[in-house]
N, C-alpha and C positions, 0 to 999 in steps of 0.2 A: 504494500500500500504506500503510495507516494504521499509524503507530508512536507509542507513548507512551514517553517516556524520562524516568525519574526521576533526580534528583540531590539531593545535600545531606545524605545520611545519614552516620552516623559514630558515634564513641564519645564519650559525654559523661557527666559526673558527675550524680548526682541533684541536682535543682534547677536544672540548666542548661537551655539552649535550643538548638533546631535549627530551620532553615527548609528544608523540602523544596520542590523545584520539579518540575514535570512539563510537558515541552514536547511538544505534539502536532504531528504532520505527516501529510500525506496527505489530509486533509480538514479543514474547519473545524468546530469544535464551539461556535460562537457562539450556536446555538439549541438546545443540548443540555446536559443535566446532566453534571457531572463530580464525581468523588468520590475519597476516599482510604479504603483498607482496610488492615488489617494482619493478619499471621499469625505467631504465636509457635510455636516448636518443639512439635510434638505437639498443636497446637490447630487448630481450624478458622479459616478466614479470617473476620474480623469487620469490621463497618462502623465507620468512624472519623468521617468528616465528608462532607457533600455540599453542593454549591452549585448552584442553578438557573442557567439560562443568562444571566439578566439581572444576576446578582450580588446581587439583593435578597432572596433566600430561601436559608436555610441549615438544615442539620440536623446534629446532633452526637450521638455516643454519650454516654451519661451519664458514662462513665468519663473523658471528656476535656473535658466542658463547663467553661468558665471557664479552661481552660489552653491549648487548641488553637484556632487560628483559620484557617479556610479562606478563600481569596480567589482571584480569577482575573483575567486580563488577556486579554480576547477578541481584542484587536488582535494579541497575540503568541501566541494559541492556547495559553495556559499557565495552569496552576492551581498554587496554592501551599498549603503547610500550615505555619503558624507554630506551633511546639510549645514552650511555656514550662513551667516548673516540672516538668520531666520526672521520672518515677519509674522505678525498676527494672522495674516491671510494664509499662511502655511498650515494653520491648525486644521487637522483632519486625522482620520484613521488611515494609516499607510499600509498598503498591501504589497506583498511580494508575489510575483507571478512567473511561471515558467511555461515555455512552449514545449509540447511533446514532440514536435517535429525536429528531426536532426537534418541539418542542411550543410551543403558544401560551402556555400557563401555565408559568412557570418552576418546574417540579416538582423535588423533591429526594429521589429514590428512595434507600432504604437497603438494599435486598436485593442480594446478590451476583449473582443471576441476571438482574437488570435490565440490567446493564452488559455491553456487547458488546466493548469494547476494553480491554486491560490492558497496563500496562507490565511490565517485567521485575523490578521491585522494587528497593528500596534498604534496606540493613540499618541499623537504628537500635539501638544498644546503650547502655543507661543503667546505669552502675555505681553501687553503693551506697557 
């Protein structure tokens, strides 16, 4: 059974930083895209960042470019999201996602529907 488990969320003041981690188990994702999404109360789940399987390709939402950095450790089947210069509008539940497809080209899908496996989410709250 595939599981994705996020950690690292919490409460932080505006301008602060947090680092989220997502550990996968049940299968390896070393040839699959992995990503982070978030969902604020009353809003739809939205794309934050994605990384191709090789680590050489990334995609970011415009709202987080220059502030957030996605990375992965395939040996540990783990993906990370470093979040700097946090703003109150970054407050949301953050979800890790993984694509079940294994690809030759390290693609970075941004659509919710692309991803097959999801974590339970971790709350990030940024106070002003």
